[in-house]
N, C-alpha and C positions, 0 to 999 in steps of 0.2 A: 799228684802230677798233674792234673789239669791247672793245679794253682800256679805251682812252677813254671808250667809252659805260659800261662798268661804274664807272670813277672818278666821272663826271658823275653817274651814279644815287646813288652812294655822298655825294656833295657837296650834293645835292639833299634829303638826309633830314635830318631836325631833330635826330634822336636817335643817329645814327652817330658823331659826333665825341665825344660824351659818353660814350660806352660803348667805344670803341675805341681803343687808341692810333694804330693805323694810320691808323684815319679822320682822327683829329685831324692827324696829319702832313699827308695828302693835302689838309685843308682849308688848312692853313698853306700848302703850295704854293702852292694857287689864289688864297686871299683875300689872304694876308698878302705872298705873292711873285710874285703874277700871273701864274703858268706857264698855260698853256692846255692841257691834256691832248690835246686834237686835233693839236697843232702841235708839230715837231719844235725844240725848243728849241737854240739853237746851242751848241755845247759852248765853254767859256770856257778858255782856255790863256793861262797867263802868259807874258810874255815873258821872253827868256834873261836878260835883266838883272834883272828882277824876282824870278825862282827864283832866281840868282844870290845877291840880295840877302837872300831869306829864306833861304836854307840856310848864310848867312854869320851871321843873327842867332842860328839854330838850332844852330851849330857844336857845342857840347857835347853837347846833346839826340842829335844825329845821330851823334856819335864813339861815345857810349854804346849807341845804338840798334842801329849797324850787324852787329855780331856776332850779336845777337839777332834781327835779319830775317833774316841768314844762315842761323840754326840753325832758326828757324820754316819758311823756305821748304825746306829740307832733308826736313821733316817733311809738308808738305803740296802742294810743288812737282810732284813727280810724278804727282798725281792732276790736271793742267792748274790749279792755283790759281796766281794773283797776290796777293804779298804787297806792301801798300802801307803807307806811313807818311806821314802827313799834318801840317800845322800846324794851329792853332786856327781856322784861316779856310777849312779844307779844300780846302789848296794840298797837291797831291801833292809831296812833298820826296825821297821814294826809293821805288825798285818793285823786285820781285824777281819774275821771271816765266822760265819757260823760252823759248829762242828761236824755239822751234815756235809757241807761243801768242801771243808778242810782238805779232805783225799783229792778231790778233782783240781783244785788249784795246786795241791802238790804234786800230782801228776803232771800238771801245765809247766811246772817249774817256777809257779809264781808263790814263792814263799819267803820267809826270813832269810837272808843271808844270800840269795840269789841275787845275779846281778843281770839288769835289764838295760844296759846302757845298748846303744845301737851297734856297737862293734862287736857285741857278742849276742846279740839277739834279731839282729836288723831292725826294719821299720816296727815299732811299737809306742805303746802310750807314753810308757817312761821313757824311753831313750831317744824317742823323736822330739818329745819336750825338752830333752836336755839338750839336743843338739840344735833345734831351732831356738831356743829359749821362748816358747810362747806355749800357751793352752793349746792342747790336742787331743781330738776323738780317733783314735785308730780303729774302726768297726769293723771286725769280724776277716774277711778277705783282703782287707787295706792293708795286714800284717804281711809281712816280708816273707817269713818262713812258713810253712805247710802247717806246722805243728801248733800253730798260734792261731789260725783263722777262726777257730771258735769262741773266740773270747772279743768282747768289746771293751777298750782300754780308754779311760779318761784321764789325761794327766795335765796338772795346772803346775806350774813353778812357782818356789818360794825362795824368796830373795832374804837375804841376811841383814844385820842392821848396819853392814857397812855396803851396801847395796848388790853384794855377790851372790850368786845363783847358788844356794844350798842344799836344795831337795827339790822333791817331787811329790806332791799328793796325787795319788791314782786311786781310781774306782774302777775295777775290772768285773766283767760278768761275761758269764756263758750262755745267757738266754739266748734261743734262738729267734724267739718272738720279739726282742728288743729292737723297737722302733725308733727311727731317728727323732720323733718328737720326745721319745723318753730319753734318750740321749743326751738331747739339749737341756731337759728339765734335770737332770742328773749332773751333767756339766756346769751348769749354772749353780746348784748346790755346792760341787767341788770348789769351784773358784771363790765363794762365799766362804767356805771353811780355809781356803788356804789364806786367803787374805788377813782373818781372823787369828791363823796361825803366826804370819807373817808381822802382824801387827804385835801381838802379844809378847813376840820374841824380841821384837825392839824396844817395848817397854821395859822388858827383863835387862836388856843390856843397858839401860841407862835408868836405873834405879832411883837415882839420887837428883834427876833432872825433872824439868817439867816438860810434859811432851803433850803438843796442842796438834791440831788439825789445820794444815798449811793451805789445804785447795779448799773448794767450793761443792757442798753437796755430795749427792752419791757418786758422782762421776771422779771425784779424787779423796775418797774416804780413805783410802791408804797413804794419801801424803800426810805424814807424819814428820814432825821435826822434833829435837829435844833441845831445850833451851838451859843454860846454866843460870845460876843465881845472880849473874851479873848480867844477864838479857843477852847473852851470845849463843847462837845456833851452833851447837858442837855434834850435832847429828841428824840425818836426814834418812828415810825409808828412801825405796829406790823410784817409788811414784813421786815424793817430793824432789828428788833430786831433777826427774826428767821436767817436774813442773817448773823449776826455776833455773835449769839449763846447767846444773851442776855436775861436778865429775859423779858419773855413774856407779863406783867402784873405788873400795879404799876408805880412809879415814878423809873426813871432810874437813876442810879448812874452814876455821870458825868466821861465821859470818854475824854483824851485829843483828839482833832481832828488830830495832828498828827500822833497818833497810828493808826489810819484807813486810813488818806489820805496822800499821798505822796505830799506834798504841798511845798512851795518856790524851784520850780527847776532850778530856775536862781540862787540860792546860793549855794555856797558849803556844800555838806554831811557834814562837821562838824558843820557848822551853823545852819543847820537843825537838825541835832542829839543835840545838844548845846540847842536850843529852846523848843525842845521836851521833854527836860530833866527837865527844868525849870517848864514848864507846868506842867508835869506830877507830879513835886515835888509839886506844889502849888496845885494842885487838890487837891493830897492825904491829903496835909494839911489841905483841906477845905479853903481855901483862906487865911491861915495864912502864912504872909510871912516870919515872923521870923520861924517860924516851918520849912517853906520850906527851909530856909538858912542853919538852921541846920542840916536836912537830908542832905544836898548837902555837907555839910562840910566846908561853907563859911559864911563870915559876912554878916549882914542883908544890910548895904549899899554896899557890892560890889554885891550882888542880885539886888540890885534896881539898881546899876550901867547897869548889863547887860540886865534887864529886859526892861529898857529903849533904850539900843542900839538896841532888838531886837523887840520893839516894843509893848511890853507887861508891860511896866512900870504901877503903880499906884502911885498915890502923897500920898494916905494915907494906911498905910498898914491894916487898921480897915477898910478898903472897903472888902467885901467879892468877891472874882473874879468872882463869880459865877452870881452875881446881873446883 
């Protein structure tokens, strides 16, 4: 009751939501989702068939994430933490926790098949992470609903191969002695695990492409691009898309790798420039060599000879260069 009154007092403030992300989330929970902080909202749990269907849709994602979940749990599980992976709607697809802790998390509704989006549970580590598309830590009484204030939940978003948000990696704990310093340490571990899941999922999505780091050092370690055999960038992680100001979601319009990377350092600038111009022309022509030759002002046979000399020739102009 005291917690609900505290939430209500915050909701009645005209300035709180403008100055605090937490208060803004509480207001969303109340005004947008219609959750009364004085009432215990019923836990929404998916049916077994619905959960099975969602897991089938996320089959590759779960296959890649499984070993990472196991590794993360080996680091935090002994302290009573639960490791959870959800889809983009907050459905819990996978969970790791000790047998001794399973009943407690089940009682709190944090279990496989449960839905932890903000519209069902109010402010929480999973739902608020999804709503704000950023890593969040919701510590005990920062939760919206009184039933959840025994937990500390740390959620990190995971983006798919096309840049879209596809899920959340969450570590939750009910330890009353868990300090902010411990929360920061766990949060860093969760972020590292989420990045590994994201990058391995990206590699799995482009199994026949060369995947390279496009960023610099630890800052951009998640900035990966997939390069075709014809040196065209045909895929990029969300971090890489941000780095190069590309569209953040959906299919990536092919980009000549030579426009991004300074390759062939052992050859003259003229040769590098010629190769870049040819690849760019073919990319813009969507793989049509005849159209590319026309745009370059040369004959098709001449273009084929130059492509062969530069190592980008194709024996049949009808083969798309991006295949």
